N, C-alpha and C positions, 0 to 999 in steps of 0.2 A: 741678399741671399735668396729671397723668394723669386726674384727675377731670374737668377741663375738656375734655380730648380725648374722654373717654367721652361727656360730655353732647353735645358737638358731633357725634360719630358717631351717637348715637341720633337726634338731630334730623335729620341728613342722611338717615339711613335711613328715618325716618318721612316726610320730605318727598319723597324720591326714589321711594318705593314705588309711587305712582300712575303712574310712567313705564312700569311693566310693562304697564299697561292702556291709558293714553292716549298715551304716548310724546311728550308735548308739555310740556316743562319749560323754563322760562326761568331762567337763572342770571345774576345781575348782582353786581357787587361794587365796593368802593371802598377806597382806601388813602390814608392821610395819613402822612407821615414828615418829621420835621424836628428842630430843636433851638433852643436859646436860652440866654440868660444874664440874670440880674437883678442890680440893685444898688440901694443906698439904705438909708434908715433902716429900712424894713420888713424887709429881709434882715439888717441889722445887729442887729435885735431878735430874731432867731431865726426869722423868718417866711419865707414865700416868696410869689412873685407867679405865680399860675396854675400852680403846680407847679414853678417855676424858682427857683434860688438863685444865689449869686454864682459858681458853677462852671458851665461849659457842660454843659447837660443835654440828652439826646437821647431822651427817652421821653414827656414830658408831652403832646405833640401827636400822638403816634403812634396811629393807628387802623386796624384792619382790619375790614371788614364784608362779609358774604356774604348775598345775598338770593335766595331760591328761591321761585318761584311756578308754579302749575300749574292749568289748568282741570280741573274734575271733572265737567263735563257738567251739563245742566239748570240753567244760570245759576250754578252753584257754582264756587268757586275756593279754593285754599289758598295762603297766603303765610307764609313764615318768614324772619326776618332774625337773624343772629348777629353780635355786635359785640364786639371785644376792643380795649382801649385802654390806653395807658401811664399813665393817671391812676388806674386801679383801685387800691384800697388794698391794700397788701401789699409784699413784697419779691421781687426776682428774677423768676422766671417767673410768680409769683402776680399780678404787676401786669397781666398780660395774660390773666387768666381770662376766658373767653368768657361772654357773657351773651346771653340771648334777648330782643331788643327787640320783635320782631314774631313772632306765632304765632297766626294767625287764619284762620277760614273765612268767606268772604263770599258773599252771595247777592244777585244783581241782580234786583230785582222788575220793573223796567222801565227805560226810558232815564233816568229821573229819580231813582229810589230804589234805594239799595244798603244792605244791612245786614251787619254784621260781628259775630262773637263770638270771643273769645279775648284775646290780648294785642296791643295796638296803641299807637301814640304818643298820649299825652294831648294834645289840641289846645290847649295852653296859650299858645303863641306863634305868631308869623307863620311861623317857620322850623321848627316842631316836627316836621313830617313827614320832613324831611331834616336833622335836627339834627346828625347825625354825619357827613354827607356834605359835607366841606369844599369840594369842587368846586362846590357849588350856590350859594355866596354869596361875596362879595368879601373877607371877613375870614378870618383863620386860624380863629377861632371867634367866634360872636356875643358881643356885649358881656356880660360876666359880671355887671354890676350889675343887668341886667334878667333874663338867663337864669340865675337863681340858685337855683331850686327844686331840691332834692336828688334828684329823680326825673324820669323822662321818659315811662315807659310805664305803662299801666293795664290790669288784667285785667277785662274786662267785655264790654259789648255796646254797639253804637252804630248809628245810622241816619244816612245822608248823603243829603240832598235837593238836587238840582241843578235850577235853573229859570232863567227870565229875568224880570227886572223892567224892562220897556221895553227899553232898549238895554244894560242892565246884566246881567252874569252873576251869579247868586246861588247860593251854596253854604251850606247850613245843616247842621251836624253836632251831633247830640244824643247823649249817652252816659251810661252809668251803670256803676260798677264799684268796684274796690277796689285798694289798693296795699300791698304788703309789701316794704320796701326799707330802705336804710341801710347803714352800715358795721358791722364786728364789734362796736364799742363804742357805736354810736349807731343801733340799729335803731328803726324806727317803722312804724306801720301806719295806713292810712286806710280808713275804712268810710263807707258812704252817700255815696260820691264821685260827684257828678253835675255835668254842665255842658253848655253849649251854645256853639258858635262859629259866627259868621256872617261870610262873606266876600263882598264885592261887587267886581266888576271891570268897568271900562269903558275900553276902548282902553288908554291909558297909565297909568291910575290904578287902584290896588287899595286898598280899605278893609276893615278887619277889626275885629270886636269879639267878646269872649268873656267868659263868666261861669262860675265854678266854685266849688263848696263841698264840704266833707267834714268828717267827725269824725276828728280826729288824736290818736293815742296814741304817746307816746315810751316805748319799752319800757325801754331801758337808762338813759336820763336820769332816769326816775322812780326807779330804784334809787339813783342818785347823789344825787337830791334828798331822799331819805327822811330822812336825818340832819338836813338843814336844816329841813325841814318839821316834824320832831319837836321841834327846838329852838325854833322859832317858837311851836308849840302850848304848849310847856312854859313859855315866858316870858310870852306874851301871851294865852294861853287857847286852848281847843279851837277849831279852824277857822282859826287865824291862818296856818297853812301850807298851806291848801287850794289856793292858786294855784300851788303847786309840784307838784301832782299833775296832770300833763298826760295825762289819760285822756279820750278822746272830746271833745277840745277842738274846738269848731266854728269853722272859719275860712272866709273868703270870698276869692276871688282874681278880679280883673277885669283885662282887657287891651284896649287899643286900639292899632291900627297903621294906618299909611298908607305906601304905596309908590308913587312916581311914576317912570316911565321915559319920558323924552322924548328921542328920538334916542339919543345916546350918554351922556346925563346920567341918573344915578340918584340919587334921594333916598328915604330910608326912615327911619321913626321909629316907636318903640313906647313905650307907657306901661303900667306895671302897678301895681296896688295890692293889698296883702295885709293883711287885717284879721282879728283874732281877737276872740272875745267877751270873754275875760279871760285871766289867767295870764301866765307869763313869756314868752309869744310876743309878737311885736311887735303893739301895739294898732293901729298903722298903719305900713306900710312902702310907700313910694312910690319907684318907679324909672322912669327913662326914658333913651332915647338918641336922637340924631339923627345921621344919616350921609349924606355926599354923596360920590359917585364919578363919574368921567368916563372914558370909554373912548377911548384914542388907539391905534387899531389893535389890537395884541396886548397893550397895557399899559393897566391901569386903576388910576391913583392914587386914593386915597380918604382922607377924614378923618372921624373919629367922636368925638363927645363923649357920655359917659354918666355918670349920677349916680344915687345911691340915698340916701334919707333915711329914717331909722327912729326912731319914737317908742315906746320900750318902755312896756309897760303898768305903771302905778305900783302894783306889788304890795304895797307897804307903806304906801300913802297913808292907810289907815284905822287904822294902829297908832300908839300914842303914842311920842314921842321922850323921851329922858332915862332910859329904863328899861334898854335894852341897845342903844345906838346902833351898837356894833360889829357886832352880829348884823343890825341893819337895813341897814347898809352892805354886808355880805356878801350879803344877800338881793337888794338892788338891783343890785349888781354882777353877780350870777348871772343875774338877769333880763335885764340889758343884753347879757350874753354870749350868751344863748340867742336873744334876739329876732332879730337879723339882723346881728350883728357890727358894729353901728354904722353911721356914714355913710361914703360914699366917692365918688370921682369918678375918671374915667379919660379921657385924651385919646389917641386912636390915630391915627397917621400911617402909612400903608402903601401898598403897590403890589402889584398882581396882574399876572403875566405869563403869558398863555396861549401857552406855547412849543410846544405840540403838540396835535393833536386829543385831547380828553378828558384833558388834563393841564395843570396850572397850577403856577407857582411863586409863593409869596407871602412878602413881607418886611414886618415891622411894627416900629414903635417905640411903646411904651406909656409914658405919664407917669401914674403912679398915686398917688392919695392915699387912704389908708384910716385912719379914726380919727385924723386929723391927723398921720399918718406918711407920708412920701413914699418913692417908689421908682420905678425905671425898669426896663423890660424890652425887650430886643431878641430877636425870634424869627423863624424862617423855617420854611416847610413846603412840601413837594411834595404836591399833591393829584391823585389819579388816579381815574377811574371806568372800569369795564370791564363 
């Protein structure tokens, strides 16, 4: 905890130093706090649903974020954002270790072109820019089947180009960078990370498409896979275990989204596809959701259905059976576990109540099926921005 406070203090000091010169700093923030409980076969099997188990839990959806921005003159500006949440791996106070999600300097070339360098949100999804700001959308959190990648920020450089295509607003973001992320026992790094996102807006309709690719290396998993790869090489010959060396594995990620807001009616849907060249990553993972909401004064009831389907890469398809089928079964099971945790679907029924300016209360019921195991979740949250 002391280490986190020290990091936060250093970032605050760095971001606030320009106030001595320019005395124009904007500070914004957001807080989400709530709780919930889960039930069903998933929990009975020792799992959890979005961080909840069969006891009432009051940390999984808790988030605190502080954003600081300041103009630096000559079209320059600096922005930083620190986020701490209750889903962070660890126990006690470690669950709320603060992380820097934004730390960049931007330069506005003209009314259409802006460039940034530093850390910023990777434009993977429709809601990426305000992923942690629960007040910005109608769910407690976006559907996990689609919003499933284990990182959200990238260290690099990007260019954003705003223009008009007839009556349509057009925003194109191109970026390049790298990622070093993961948990204590599942670190990974991504290099040659590049992508482009294009958003079109016309009155009540928003359309979005994005494409991303990178070379992915699992650091800790490779150590765990070393014994399995060695065993495959020993039984089936040199190279049989190469698929379990996830070093600079090239993958591709695409996303399409559509959002329609007609009066008080909202419809939004996203589709994503993750593909890898080879190895125990998913050869193809497809996910999507569709959500509808309608605002009645201060209340917004909504319903969402989301689904993910994963086809693990056949890592042992070229190896003969009858030699050591037990080892082959272990290899295939390991590949399926790494790929994307199998198939799943979730139905969400919820309501949002905007009970005060810049404050909302949300209540949801989730019917979850993952790997043919069912479970239920009831959770609530208060979202505030300031």
